[in-house]
C-alpha positions as CSV (number, residue, x, y, z in Angstrom):
1,X,100.1,84.8,-22.6
2,X,101.4,85.5,-19.1
3,X,103.2,88.7,-18.2
4,X,106.5,86.8,-18.1
5,X,105.9,85.3,-21.5
6,X,105.0,88.7,-23.0
7,X,108.1,90.1,-21.5
8,X,110.3,87.4,-23.1
9,X,108.6,87.8,-26.4
10,X,109.2,91.6,-26.3
11,X,112.9,91.1,-25.5
12,X,113.2,88.3,-28.2
13,X,111.7,90.4,-31.0
14,X,112.0,94.0,-29.9
15,X,111.1,96.5,-32.5
16,X,110.5,94.0,-35.3
17,X,107.3,93.7,-37.2
18,X,105.5,90.4,-37.6
19,X,106.6,90.2,-41.2
20,X,110.2,90.8,-40.2
21,X,110.0,88.2,-37.5
22,X,108.5,85.5,-39.9
23,X,110.5,86.5,-43.0
24,X,113.7,85.0,-44.2
25,X,117.0,87.0,-44.0
26,X,120.2,86.5,-46.1
27,X,122.2,84.9,-43.3
28,X,119.6,82.4,-42.1
29,X,121.2,79.4,-43.9
30,X,124.3,79.6,-41.7
31,X,122.2,78.1,-38.9
32,X,119.6,76.2,-40.9
33,X,117.7,74.6,-37.9
34,X,118.0,76.9,-34.9
35,X,116.8,76.0,-31.4
36,X,116.5,79.8,-30.6
37,X,116.0,82.8,-32.8
38,X,115.7,86.5,-32.1
39,X,114.8,89.3,-34.5
40,X,115.2,92.9,-33.4
41,X,114.9,96.1,-35.5
42,X,114.9,99.9,-35.6
43,X,114.4,102.6,-38.2
44,X,117.3,104.9,-38.9
45,X,116.6,108.4,-40.3
46,X,119.3,108.0,-42.9
47,X,119.7,106.1,-46.2
48,X,121.4,102.7,-45.9
49,X,124.5,104.0,-47.6
50,X,124.9,106.2,-44.5
51,X,124.1,103.4,-42.1
52,X,126.5,100.8,-43.5
53,X,129.8,102.5,-42.6
54,X,128.8,102.5,-38.9
55,X,127.6,98.9,-39.0
56,X,130.7,97.5,-40.7
57,X,133.0,98.9,-38.0
58,X,131.4,97.3,-35.0
59,X,133.4,95.1,-32.6
60,X,135.7,95.1,-29.7
61,X,138.9,96.9,-30.6
62,X,137.1,98.4,-33.6
63,X,134.3,100.9,-33.4
64,X,132.8,99.4,-30.3
65,X,129.1,98.5,-30.0
66,X,127.3,101.9,-29.7
67,X,125.4,100.6,-26.7
68,X,125.5,101.6,-23.0
69,X,129.1,102.6,-22.2
70,X,128.8,102.3,-18.4
71,X,127.6,98.7,-18.8
72,X,130.3,97.9,-21.3
73,X,133.0,99.2,-18.9
74,X,131.6,97.2,-16.1
75,X,131.8,94.1,-18.2
76,X,135.4,94.7,-19.1
77,X,134.7,95.8,-22.6
78,X,136.6,99.1,-22.5
79,X,136.1,100.0,-26.2
80,X,134.2,103.2,-26.5
81,X,131.6,103.5,-29.2
82,X,133.0,105.3,-32.2
83,X,131.7,108.9,-32.7
84,X,132.8,109.0,-36.4
85,X,133.2,106.7,-39.4
86,X,136.8,105.4,-39.3
87,X,138.2,104.8,-42.9
88,X,140.6,102.2,-41.6
89,X,137.7,100.0,-40.3
90,X,135.7,99.9,-43.5
91,X,137.5,97.0,-45.3
92,X,135.8,94.1,-43.5
93,X,136.3,90.8,-45.5
94,X,135.0,87.3,-45.4
95,X,137.2,85.3,-42.9
96,X,137.9,88.3,-40.7
97,X,137.0,88.2,-37.0
98,X,134.7,90.6,-35.3
99,X,135.6,90.3,-31.6
100,X,133.0,90.6,-28.9
101,X,135.5,90.7,-26.0
102,X,139.3,90.9,-25.5
103,X,141.2,87.6,-25.5
104,X,141.8,86.5,-22.8
105,X,138.8,88.0,-21.1
106,X,138.3,88.8,-17.4
107,X,139.9,86.0,-15.3
108,X,141.6,84.2,-18.2
109,X,138.5,83.1,-20.0
110,X,138.8,82.7,-23.7
111,X,137.5,85.7,-25.6
112,X,134.6,85.4,-28.0
113,X,134.3,86.6,-31.5
114,X,132.4,86.0,-34.8
115,X,133.8,85.1,-38.1
116,X,132.7,87.1,-41.1
117,X,130.8,84.8,-43.5
118,X,129.3,87.3,-45.9
119,X,129.7,91.1,-46.6
120,X,127.2,92.6,-49.0
121,X,127.4,96.4,-48.8
122,X,125.2,98.2,-48.1
123,X,122.7,95.4,-47.7
124,X,123.8,92.8,-45.2
125,X,126.5,91.5,-42.9
126,X,126.6,87.9,-41.8
127,X,128.6,86.7,-38.8
128,X,129.0,83.2,-37.3
129,X,130.4,81.9,-34.0
130,X,131.3,78.3,-33.3
131,X,131.7,77.5,-29.7
132,X,133.7,74.6,-28.2
133,X,130.4,73.0,-27.0
134,X,129.4,72.7,-30.7
135,X,126.9,75.4,-30.5
136,X,126.7,77.6,-33.6
137,X,125.4,81.2,-33.4
138,X,124.6,83.2,-36.5
139,X,124.3,87.0,-36.2
140,X,123.0,88.8,-39.2
141,X,122.4,92.5,-39.9
142,X,120.2,93.6,-42.8
143,X,119.7,97.1,-44.0
144,X,116.4,97.6,-46.0
145,X,115.5,100.8,-47.7
146,X,112.2,102.4,-46.7
147,X,110.1,104.5,-49.2
148,X,110.8,107.7,-47.3
149,X,114.5,107.4,-47.6
150,X,115.1,106.0,-44.1
151,X,116.6,102.5,-43.4
152,X,115.2,99.6,-41.6
153,X,118.0,98.0,-39.5
154,X,117.2,94.3,-38.7
155,X,119.4,92.2,-36.5
156,X,118.8,88.4,-36.1
157,X,120.5,85.7,-34.1
158,X,120.0,82.0,-34.6
159,X,121.5,79.5,-32.2
160,X,121.7,75.7,-32.2
161,X,121.4,73.5,-29.1
162,X,124.4,71.6,-27.8
163,X,124.2,67.8,-27.8
164,X,126.0,67.1,-24.4
165,X,123.7,67.4,-21.4
166,X,126.3,69.5,-19.4
167,X,126.5,71.9,-22.3
168,X,122.7,72.1,-22.5
169,X,122.5,73.1,-18.9
170,X,125.2,75.8,-19.4
171,X,123.2,77.2,-22.4
172,X,120.0,77.2,-20.5
173,X,121.7,79.1,-17.7
174,X,123.2,81.6,-20.2
175,X,119.9,82.1,-22.0
176,X,118.0,82.5,-18.8
177,X,120.4,84.7,-16.8
178,X,122.2,86.6,-19.5
179,X,119.7,86.6,-22.3
180,X,117.7,89.6,-21.0
181,X,120.9,91.6,-20.6
182,X,122.1,90.7,-24.1
183,X,118.7,91.8,-25.5
184,X,119.0,95.2,-23.8
185,X,122.5,95.7,-25.0
186,X,121.6,94.8,-28.6
187,X,118.6,97.2,-28.4
188,X,121.0,99.9,-27.2
189,X,123.4,99.0,-30.0
190,X,120.7,99.3,-32.7
191,X,119.5,102.6,-31.3
192,X,123.1,103.9,-31.0
193,X,123.8,102.9,-34.6
194,X,120.6,104.6,-35.9
195,X,121.5,107.8,-34.0
196,X,125.0,108.0,-35.4
197,X,123.9,107.4,-38.9
198,X,121.2,110.1,-38.7
199,X,123.8,112.6,-37.5
200,X,126.0,111.8,-40.4
């Protein structure tokens, strides 16, 4: 494997074990035949009952994303990551929207968000985004108990490929240019989530 290929593989599956990468997760059926898949993971020094309240309140206009605040501000996502569990953000239900950006976003672009497909506290949260291009993106978080009382936090995205050539080009550009940044931000989010849960 070339250095570039190794770098891409590290970004695609940061922190995940081979078993986690190959294994099925509860939200996988939302995007049954993905063209792209990432699996990233971190271990939190807290039981999953303590991790779940932080996970369920993620989103723009909610608890934020617990990632790199300076980058989020630069991207126009001025929602600071929550520093405590907010009782008013715990009742996430199927059909709700978890926003990724304000709407409209930046220079009048349509904002982006994910629909809540399944909520299984404190085990998993499944989100789905349908884009105008026809692309479907599943984003799933799974909390697995570890024998020592900690929690394995696994995040997976599965994405379909658009059918129209012009949309394929746009997706290729997004994956190539923005994909590494998204990987770094998700890594920051998982680590931020784990730190908050460990603090209590």
